N, C-alpha and C positions, 0 to 999 in steps of 0.2 A: 211867817210860815211858808211863804213862797220861796224864800232863800233855802229853807230846810228841804222843801219839796224839790227844788232845783238840784240841791246837793245829793238827794237820794236818787233823783233821775240820773245825774252824772255818774254816781256810783254804780247804778244798775247798768248804764251804758258801758262803763269801763269794765264791769264784770262780764258783760256780754262779749265785748271785744277780746277780753283776755280768754274767755271760753272758746271763742271762734279761733283765736290764735293757737290755743292748745289743741283743738281739733285738727286744725291745719297742720300743726307740727306732728301730730300723731299720724296723719295721712301721709305726710312726707317721710316719716320714719318707716311706716309700713311699706311704702314704695321702695325706699332704699334697701330695706331688708329683703324684699321680694327680688329686687334687681341683684342684690349681692348673692342670694341663693341661686338665681339663674346663672350668674357668672361662675359661681363655685361648681355647679353641676356641669357647665360647659368645660371648665378647666379640668374637672375629674374625668370627664369623658375623653378629652384630649390626652390626658396623662395615661389613661387606661389603654387607649388605642396605640399610643406610642410604646408602652410596655409590652403589649401583645405582639406588636410588630417585632420588637427586639427579641422577644421569646421565640417567635417563629423563625427568625433568622438564626438564632443560636441552635435551635432544634434542628434546623436543616443542616447547619454546619457540622453538628455532632453526629447526627444519625443519617444524614443523607435524605434525599427526598423519598417519599413512599413509592413513587413510580419507579425509581431506580432500584429500590429494594425488591419490589414485586418482579420487576424484569429479571433481576439476577436470580431470584428463586425459580422463576419459570424456566430460565435458561439452564440452570443446574438440574432441574427435574427432567427436562427434555433430554439433556446429555446423559443422565443416568439411565433413563428408559432406553435410549439408543444402545448404550453399552450392554445392558442386560439382554436386549433383543439380539444383539450381535453375538454375545456369548452363548445364548440359547441355540441359535442357528449353527454356530460353530461346533458345539459339543453335543448336539442332539443325536447325531448318528452313532458316535462312539459310546454314549451312555446307553442307548438302545441295545447295542451289541453286547455290552457288559451285562446288562440286566438279563437279556435272553440267554447268554452263556451261563449265567448263574442259575437260571431256571432249568435249562436243559442238562446241565451237568450235575446229576443227582447221584450221590454215592450212598446207597442204602447200607446202614450199618446199625448194629444193635447199640443202644446206649449203655455206657458202662454201669449205670445204676440198675439196669434191668436184671431181675432175678427170675430164673426159670422155676416154674412150680415143679416140686419133686413128687 
């Protein structure tokens, strides 16, 4: 009976060691998966940053920088305002004379459609 009892004890111990090894293997697998996930996230972030940088470079090459565009628009606006102001100052006197001449030069006449009452 002792040999049977020793055999059972050995089996139980072997089963416990196998269970411990299984748990240890599961822990290692979990650590490896976690590490692989972290590495994948880091690689994805690196790739995303690289692609965003490439996109910004292409966007700048195609459209020019926003600062340049804003400066060009501001310059064009200022130039247009200056032209309009100059034209206004240049033509103000002549236009006032034309308007006043039209107002002062009144020729009263009867409209052709007017009928006199008989």
